[in-house]
C-alpha atoms as one frame of an Amber mdcrd trajectory, in Angstrom:
protein
  16.160 114.916-222.294  17.224 112.085-219.993  13.717 111.857-218.478  12.138
 111.722-221.923  14.432 108.876-222.952  13.671 107.051-219.711   9.943 107.584
-220.244  10.134 106.283-223.802  12.142 103.251-222.614   9.558 102.407-219.951
   6.674 102.788-222.376   8.353 100.604-224.943   9.340  98.036-222.298   5.803
  97.669-220.954   4.299  97.563-224.408   6.853  94.974-225.502   6.150  92.833
-222.436   2.396  93.025-222.964   2.884  92.284-226.652   4.851  89.157-225.811
   2.237  88.043-223.286  -0.682  88.629-225.630   1.272  87.152-228.530   1.878
  83.969-226.564  -1.749  83.964-225.458  -2.910  84.416-229.057  -0.722  81.595
-230.362  -1.767  79.282-227.514  -5.427  80.134-228.079  -5.145  79.465-231.801
  -3.401  76.134-231.257  -5.925  75.037-228.644  -8.915  76.253-230.672  -7.591
  74.619-233.850  -7.070  71.337-232.000 -10.513  71.593-230.425 -12.165  72.430
-233.747 -10.341  69.572-235.444 -11.359  67.168-232.661 -15.005  68.261-232.808
 -15.067  68.163-236.593 -13.374  64.768-236.580 -15.891  63.380-234.126 -18.874
  64.791-235.998 -17.597  63.880-239.468 -16.607  60.399-238.374 -20.055  59.966
-236.846 -21.598  61.021-240.152 -19.354  58.641-242.097 -20.196  55.843-239.707
 -23.856  56.518-240.399 -23.267  56.622-244.170 -21.336  53.388-244.477 -23.552
  51.809-241.850 -26.501  52.469-244.163 -24.582  50.819-246.999 -23.877  47.832
-244.763 -27.567  47.692-243.838 -28.477  47.786-247.523 -26.207  44.828-248.338
 -27.432  43.002-245.243 -31.082  43.350-246.324 -30.250  42.056-249.793 -28.536
  38.981-248.346 -31.270  38.371-245.764 -33.881  38.313-248.512 -32.122  35.277
-249.998 -32.562  33.471-246.680 -31.458  29.819-246.597 -30.152  30.150-250.154
 -27.256  32.307-248.882 -26.617  29.971-245.943 -26.294  27.058-248.399 -23.985
  29.113-250.601 -21.742  30.083-247.668 -21.485  26.527-246.364 -20.620  25.052
-249.771 -18.200  27.909-250.513 -16.178  27.339-247.335 -15.927  23.617-248.139
 -15.140  23.825-251.893 -13.776  27.318-252.739 -10.385  25.854-253.622 -12.000
  23.731-256.360 -14.010  26.549-257.948 -12.806  28.195-261.173 -14.529  31.563
-261.479 -13.394  33.806-264.349 -11.293  36.700-263.068 -12.667  39.390-265.365
 -16.409  38.542-265.488 -18.749  41.551-265.540 -22.129  39.787-265.473 -23.467
  36.602-263.891 -26.173  35.544-266.407 -23.917  33.135-268.306 -23.096  31.317
-265.069 -26.774  31.342-264.155 -27.790  29.763-267.486 -25.131  27.060-267.120
 -26.388  26.260-263.619 -30.027  26.099-264.769 -29.152  23.925-267.771 -27.401
  21.430-265.489 -30.473  21.313-263.254 -32.644  20.689-266.280 -30.277  17.938
-267.456 -30.474  16.286-264.050 -34.244  16.562-264.033 -34.482  19.119-261.221
 -37.461  21.439-261.675 -39.100  24.367-259.875 -36.042  25.279-257.827 -36.743
  28.286-255.542 -35.939  29.350-251.994 -38.926  27.387-250.648 -38.244  24.226
-252.634 -34.486  23.859-252.570 -32.929  20.438-251.960 -29.280  21.331-252.582
 -28.005  17.966-251.364 -29.826  16.238-254.204 -27.865  18.213-256.858 -25.053
  16.607-258.760 -21.538  17.781-257.853 -21.282  19.533-261.217 -24.552  21.405
-260.538 -23.429  22.324-257.037 -20.201  23.807-258.390 -22.117  25.672-261.097
 -24.388  27.010-258.361 -21.354  28.247-256.405 -19.930  30.023-259.469 -23.267
  31.632-260.312 -24.103  32.782-256.773 -20.589  34.044-256.087 -20.551  36.092
-259.287 -23.929  37.524-258.351 -22.900  38.620-254.857 -19.449  39.818-255.871
 -21.013  42.062-258.530 -23.581  43.246-255.957 -20.819  44.270-253.520 -18.777
  45.907-256.297 -21.782  47.857-257.595 -22.552  49.080-254.072 -18.950  50.234
-253.759 -19.085  52.139-257.068 -22.533  53.602-256.445 -21.586  55.005-253.038
 -17.994  55.878-254.031 -16.314  53.600-251.512 -12.821  52.146-251.881 -13.713
  48.674-250.601 -16.658  46.389-249.737 -16.378  42.742-248.693 -17.845  39.912
-246.653 -15.838  38.156-243.902 -16.417  34.778-242.297 -14.436  33.764-239.159
 -12.771  30.363-239.340 -12.745  27.787-236.620  -9.153  28.873-235.945  -9.949
  31.788-233.695  -9.024  35.268-234.966  -8.659  34.041-238.551 -10.904  35.743
-241.127 -11.787  34.412-244.591 -12.595  37.027-247.245 -15.521  35.113-248.773
 -16.728  37.985-250.977 -13.671  40.100-251.709 -14.269  43.438-253.424 -10.584
  43.589-254.283 -10.293  40.830-256.941  -7.206  38.615-256.734  -6.127  36.125
-259.431  -4.738  32.611-258.990  -2.306  30.611-261.105  -2.572  27.001-262.266
  -1.406  25.808-258.829  -4.185  27.715-257.051  -1.780  30.309-255.633  -2.135
  34.092-255.632  -0.750  35.854-258.675  -0.901  39.315-260.207  -2.467  38.025
-263.427  -4.514  34.898-263.971  -7.573  33.461-265.643  -9.506  32.655-262.479
 -10.305  34.300-259.142  -8.354  33.426-256.028 -10.990  32.542-253.399 -10.960
  32.029-249.651  -8.260  34.588-248.947  -7.455  34.178-245.241  -5.745  36.494
-242.748  -4.909  36.393-239.059  -6.322  39.538-237.458  -5.046  39.808-233.851
  -7.778  41.032-231.473  -5.583  43.612-229.749  -5.062  45.328-233.109  -8.513
  44.901-234.658 -10.766  45.396-231.644 -13.783  46.860-233.462 -13.898  43.975
-235.949 -13.848  41.263-233.290 -16.096  43.151-230.900 -18.696  43.343-233.680
 -18.404  39.616-234.341 -18.500  38.391-230.743 -21.342  40.711-229.661 -23.295
  40.345-232.914 -24.045  44.077-232.671 -23.003  47.097-234.708 -20.352  49.308
-233.091 -20.462  53.079-233.266 -16.812  53.192-234.288 -14.332  52.543-237.120
 -11.597  49.986-237.491  -8.483  51.671-238.910  -6.713  49.705-241.650  -3.318
  50.741-242.957  -1.837  48.206-245.371  -0.978  47.606-249.018  -4.583  48.261
-250.033  -4.630  51.734-248.472  -5.393  53.643-245.274  -9.095  53.351-244.540
 -11.766  53.426-241.851 -13.723  50.171-241.859 -17.239  49.613-240.506 -18.702
  46.179-239.877 -22.295  44.971-240.036 -22.994  41.532-238.533 -24.957  39.283
-240.916 -27.670  37.352-239.091 -30.152  35.136-240.976 -32.938  33.320-239.137
 -31.191  34.018-235.835 -27.888  32.543-237.017 -24.749  34.706-237.031 -22.923
  34.053-240.333 -20.258  36.732-240.868 -19.415  40.440-241.147 -20.198  42.825
-244.000 -17.315  45.299-244.319 -17.632  48.776-245.840 -14.707  51.202-245.896
 -14.008  54.878-246.476 -10.588  56.407-247.175  -8.878  58.057-244.206  -7.146
  60.653-246.371 -10.456  61.757-247.824 -12.045  62.065-244.385  -9.055  63.836
-242.818  -8.626  66.227-245.730 -12.234  67.401-245.490 -11.972  67.859-241.725
  -8.570  69.567-241.952  -9.706  72.085-244.552 -12.787  72.957-242.513 -10.705
  73.345-239.346  -8.149  75.579-241.137 -10.872  77.874-242.475 -12.441  78.292
-239.056  -9.043  78.794-237.376  -8.046  81.488-239.901 -11.255  83.404-239.189
 -10.667  83.140-235.454  -7.033  84.204-235.926  -7.914  87.381-237.780 -10.522
  88.346-235.207  -8.254  87.550-232.275  -5.273  89.478-233.689  -7.461  92.523
-234.280  -8.777  92.324-230.721  -5.235  92.010-229.305  -4.049  95.087-231.229
  -7.006  97.133-229.970  -6.427  95.841-226.443  -2.737  96.834-226.506  -3.657
 100.316-227.768  -6.237 100.683-224.987  -3.822  99.452-222.278  -1.091 101.833
-223.443  -3.404 104.847-223.555  -5.392 104.100-220.430  -2.811 102.623-218.084
   0.825 102.473-219.198   1.167 106.215-219.759  -0.262 106.892-216.288   2.169
 104.417-214.755   5.085 106.189-216.491   3.999 109.581-215.108   3.632 108.165
-211.592   7.052 106.495-211.819   8.590 109.846-212.842   7.064 111.639-209.821
   8.259 108.881-207.457  11.810 109.175-208.809  11.619 112.946-208.443  10.581
 112.651-204.789  13.352 110.101-204.134  15.933 112.601-205.447  14.586 115.841
-203.918  12.613 114.722-200.828  10.250 117.638-201.553   6.743 117.057-200.055
   5.197 119.580-202.514   5.422 116.833-205.161   2.430 115.206-203.426   0.191
 118.071-204.632   1.318 117.565-208.245   0.627 113.823-208.016  -2.869 114.484
-206.640  -3.616 116.933-209.490  -2.497 114.361-212.108  -4.516 111.491-210.589
  -7.737 111.543-212.626 -10.448 108.917-212.685 -11.382 106.120-210.294  -9.219
 103.298-211.623  -6.528 101.441-209.660  -3.649 103.529-211.032  -5.296 106.826
-210.007  -6.026 105.316-206.600  -2.378 104.245-206.322  -1.244 107.787-207.215
  -3.434 109.321-204.523  -2.212 106.761-202.017   1.381 107.575-202.872   0.699
 111.303-202.434  -0.837 110.564-199.030   2.174 108.427-198.187   4.541 111.346
-198.925   2.566 113.636-196.607   2.362 110.993-193.895   6.073 110.289-194.216
   6.860 113.967-193.666   4.729 113.976-190.530   6.320 110.743-189.427   9.837
 112.197-189.709   8.865 115.092-187.448   7.668 112.749-184.710  10.331 110.083
-185.097  12.046 110.610-181.736   8.871 110.486-179.686   7.686 107.484-181.630
  10.984 105.711-180.946  10.490 106.170-177.212   6.951 104.830-177.454   8.246
 101.835-179.359  10.804 101.107-176.653   8.109 101.312-173.983   5.900  99.054
-176.054   8.726  96.525-176.421   9.250  96.355-172.692   5.518  95.839-172.162
   5.424  93.187-174.881   8.315  91.317-173.253   6.479  91.335-169.931   3.257
  90.138-171.569   5.159  87.450-173.458   6.633  86.182-170.180   3.148  86.067
-168.635   1.744  84.349-171.739   4.234  81.496-171.283   3.507  81.004-167.550
   0.906  78.583-166.184  -1.445  80.502-163.872  -2.054  77.625-161.436   1.408
  76.114-160.943   3.697  78.970-161.917   5.706  76.763-164.265   5.872  77.165
-168.053   2.732  76.388-170.084   1.872  74.867-173.465   2.854  78.059-175.321
   6.315  77.910-173.744   6.550  74.206-174.644   5.732  74.966-178.298   8.466
  77.622-178.337  10.971  75.163-176.854   9.835  72.517-179.363  10.715  74.858
-182.226  14.185  75.332-180.691  14.675  71.567-180.617  13.479  71.219-184.211
  16.177  73.700-185.256  18.756  71.654-183.327  17.591  68.481-185.099  17.995
  70.241-188.435  21.574  71.155-187.411  22.320  67.544-186.456  22.107  68.019
-182.647  19.839  65.213-181.400  20.958  64.620-177.800  17.627  65.125-175.974
  14.583  63.293-174.683  11.011  63.951-173.559   9.230  62.860-170.365   5.416
  62.700-170.253   3.629  62.627-166.873  -0.140  62.342-166.453  -2.041  62.843
-163.182  -4.399  59.946-162.438  -7.964  60.344-161.121  -8.192  64.151-161.539
 -11.824  63.932-162.673 -12.674  61.697-159.686 -11.052  64.177-157.292 -12.890
  67.128-158.890 -16.236  65.305-158.857 -15.841  63.898-155.323 -13.966  66.590
-153.375 -14.203  69.675-155.544 -12.054  71.569-157.992 -10.021  73.278-155.268
  -8.780  69.868-154.126  -8.133  68.954-157.758  -5.955  72.082-158.068  -4.072
  71.033-154.890  -3.369  67.618-156.467  -2.071  69.287-159.654   0.219  71.637
-157.719   1.494  68.827-155.494   2.366  66.724-158.557   4.061  69.767-160.118
   6.261  70.210-157.013   7.303  66.546-157.191   8.176  66.777-160.881  10.148
  69.997-160.480  12.015  68.557-157.480  13.044  65.385-159.322  13.799  67.007
-162.696  15.416  70.091-161.168  17.913  70.490-164.037  15.284  70.321-166.851
  12.479  72.638-167.979   9.022  71.435-166.848   5.836  72.363-168.710   2.140
  71.971-167.923   0.746  71.210-171.378  -2.778  70.181-170.361  -5.123  70.016
-167.388  -3.467  66.925-165.947  -0.483  66.525-168.283   3.119  67.617-167.756
   6.095  67.424-170.106   9.816  67.576-169.335  12.513  68.187-171.933  15.584
  66.184-170.989  19.079  67.400-171.769  22.556  67.052-170.256  22.689  65.450
-166.772  18.957  64.625-166.473  19.042  62.923-169.881  21.960  60.732-168.807
  20.206  59.743-165.544  16.634  59.355-166.820  16.279  55.741-165.601  17.331
  56.731-162.080  15.086  59.824-162.086  12.055  57.886-163.364  12.575  55.235
-160.668  12.828  57.999-158.073   9.570  59.492-159.367   7.719  56.157-159.243
   9.056  55.533-155.723   7.844  58.939-154.594   4.377  58.337-156.062   4.225
  54.917-154.383   5.113  56.378-150.974   2.403  59.005-151.312  -0.183  56.343
-152.108   0.785  54.454-148.906   0.797  57.536-146.654  -2.542  57.285-144.778
  -1.911  60.602-142.988  -2.551  62.462-146.237  -5.875  63.556-147.600  -7.103
  61.535-150.612  -6.307  64.349-153.021  -2.802  64.630-151.562  -2.078  60.961
-152.229  -1.106  61.909-155.734  -1.022  59.130-158.356   0.654  59.707-161.738
   2.044  57.720-164.686   5.398  58.536-166.287   6.776  57.656-169.715   9.846
  58.859-171.597  11.615  58.558-174.930  15.078  59.582-176.158  15.676  60.753
-179.743  17.092  58.007-181.969  17.855  57.529-185.664  14.322  56.297-186.432
  12.807  59.634-185.371  12.154  62.153-188.120  11.269  65.050-185.839  10.351
  66.080-182.299   6.764  64.867-182.754   7.995  61.268-183.164   9.832  61.442
-179.803   6.769  63.036-178.163   4.467  60.277-179.472   6.761  57.515-178.162
   7.000  59.173-174.742   3.226  59.629-174.637   2.714  56.002-175.651   5.098
  54.781-172.937   3.286  56.925-170.385  -0.053  55.356-171.311   1.510  51.890
-171.122   2.627  52.777-167.582  -0.904  54.027-166.803  -2.358  50.644-167.947
   0.242  48.813-165.836  -0.696  50.848-162.761  -4.381  50.147-163.376  -3.705
  46.407-163.656  -1.737  46.437-160.377  -4.575  48.266-158.668  -7.101  45.611
-159.848  -4.847  42.785-158.604
């Protein structure tokens, strides 16, 4: 009964753990996929909207360009006299203004006025103002009709002022009234013209990039103000090579985002249902195919731990079916039980063999740390000692130093007299080093390089010992009774650990550097 409860607990525990893992994976996948879908949909839908309102901007641009110089004249006069113009606020057609303008031309004797025969400067001031009213009503209605036809919230025409980053709403699709003093008001008889705003470039980058480059941008400007939250697209107006202003067309952000959001939710729901179904099937498969086998194997292992009966191995082998990893693990465990039984029988003899092997390993280790030519410790032994010093540094014990000694002219000796003589020079230098630094471990760490680790008495007397070494080398160089390869020449350098050192390597590098400085000094003396 206890085993059954334990089995059920294990099964439930594994299933619960896998359920949590797959549940987290499912949620993470849904969040990531929903975000990715939304991002892709947003990019594609925004691109489509850019294309749509770009086409509307192109349409308005073509209409304006067809008027040619007529529009240029209108814009120039508007910017100079918009404050004087009284245009009815609630007009819905421009023909009355057109007839008034034409009647004034007829009164003044102006005939055959068209885009090719248009001397605006010759008009009377009254006719010029009538022209402004007529043309403005025409273009304002054109922009408003385009907005209604294409179901846009806002269309307008902007002209930058000489004051940089100031925009004048010359044709404003959002009509604003003015009072008798020419100020903005909620209700009034006439239109408020020349509405001006400061649009900082760091906030409205697309708008100003369009104006300064004179090129359409494949991007929206986001507006969020009292008139709503919209995406704005700008089309630069260029007539006869002259850049005049920006045609603005806008689409509501909420409308765009709602469409994208609904599409993303629908796709995510479909993915969710499919993914949840797959996870359930996967958990069922894992439980049937793997977890139950793991529970059986765990039961047999516990049984062997309690009884130490090797016959359990046969039962495990019989229950291990298939070629999957769990069956392979079961067979391996059965083999381990059998091998363990055999191992226990031979434990005493094996222990003796291990002891013999240890002794041999210690002997080999000693040989591995010995330099074959000089008999002193080698680079392997130095590395072992370096690790010991690193541990001392970590414990706060930093009272040590390093000496570097390099044999000069070894290559010349080998090339001139032979390698046997080169070996004699190496061994002679080694004897000198060991004699002087008799209280410190000496290592041959390279062909012609020796290192000494200074501690205790040798560390305290390093200056005296180094001077003794240099004196010995100098005497050898002056001894004409010696063979050339016996007149050993070597450079010495040392360094003592200080607070600027982070580790043993820093001390080693300073000692090595000092040794090479000594080598240069010896070379300079030889040249002199």
